[in-house]
C-alpha positions, -999 to 999 in steps of 0.1 A, spaced: 771 569 -772 756 570 -807 719 577 -810 699 571 -842 662 580 -845 641 552 -860 613 555 -885 590 560 -855 593 595 -840 607 594 -804 620 558 -807 658 556 -808 685 530 -814 712 536 -788 747 523 -794 770 526 -763 807 529 -769 825 496 -764 861 496 -754 879 463 -763 914 451 -757 932 418 -750 914 415 -716 879 417 -731 857 447 -732 841 475 -711 809 493 -719 789 518 -699 754 506 -707 736 535 -691 744 570 -678 713 590 -670 729 624 -678 744 613 -711 713 594 -721 690 623 -715 713 648 -732 717 626 -762 680 620 -767 669 655 -756 646 639 -731 641 638 -693 637 601 -685 641 586 -650 641 549 -649 626 533 -618 626 496 -625 649 470 -641 636 437 -655 653 407 -669 641 376 -687 658 344 -699 643 326 -729 650 298 -754 650 302 -791 615 307 -805 600 324 -774 579 353 -785 569 378 -758 545 406 -767 532 428 -779 527 444 -745 521 479 -731 507 497 -700 477 520 -702 471 555 -690 491 569 -661 510 536 -659 524 538 -694 561 530 -696 591 541 -716 617 514 -718 654 510 -726 659 474 -738 690 454 -745 703 418 -747 729 406 -722 734 372 -738 721 358 -771 700 375 -797 665 388 -803 644 406 -829 629 435 -810 596 450 -823 577 481 -813 543 495 -826 533 531 -823 500 533 -805 499 571 -802 467 580 -820 478 615 -829 512 604 -842 520 604 -879 533 569 -875 503 555 -856 499 518 -863 534 514 -878 560 491 -864 598 490 -863 621 461 -856 658 458 -849 681 429 -839 696 433 -804 724 410 -794 752 403 -770 776 409 -799 762 443 -812 754 458 -777 727 478 -794 698 491 -773 664 505 -782 646 533 -764 609 527 -766 588 557 -756 555 557 -737 526 550 -761 543 520 -778 536 483 -777 567 462 -773 577 426 -780 605 404 -791 613 370 -804 643 350 -793 667 340 -820 692 320 -799 689 296 -770 697 309 -735 691 345 -744 690 370 -715 669 402 -722 671 432 -699 651 464 -698 647 496 -678 612 511 -672 604 547 -663 572 537 -645 563 509 -621 545 479 -634 507 479 -627 489 446 -634 455 462 -639 469 485 -666 486 459 -687 474 455 -723 486 440 -755 481 433 -792 481 400 -810 516 392 -823 504 379 -857 478 406 -865 475 407 -903 471 445 -903 505 449 -886 521 423 -908 552 419 -886 580 396 -900 592 378 -869 621 361 -889 613 326 -877 587 302 -890 555 303 -868 559 266 -862 589 275 -840 571 301 -819 567 295 -781 540 318 -767 522 322 -734 485 315 -732 480 352 -724 498 363 -756 478 340 -778 446 356 -766 455 392 -771 432 414 -793 440 425 -828 453 461 -832 419 474 -844 402 460 -812 430 469 -787 424 493 -759 447 523 -764 
């Protein structure tokens, strides 16, 4: 496994080793011992989630508050997304900054999103399947978010906004400066 720290402290790109031959490929997507050793962390994932979306679907930017905050390990099983995270840790040197990376079926790249980050993605191919592990259980009363097109964040979602497909909930999220952190 190859681990690369992003421009946001504590947020890592994770590239598992892929073994290919004439039969296809094999990849170990997650091994708790190797993962924790490689990142120098002690993370225990307790919940796996999966979503299927069409091109243009934008999900986010979401996070959980307080004791229900979640670290995530995200990846794409089929298709392709632009994955985006925003540092919400008020004492962080990268507070309010964002990072994006393309995750795809082809590149097998994963992203570790630490607690204290908002997370979202836009689907770049039809029939995309997105999967993520969480280190804390979902708690509906603790969910929060930031508006995807906040001018202060200035996120390039790589598709024209006319192609975006959003939930009613995501359209009504507050701007970063008004968000509950």
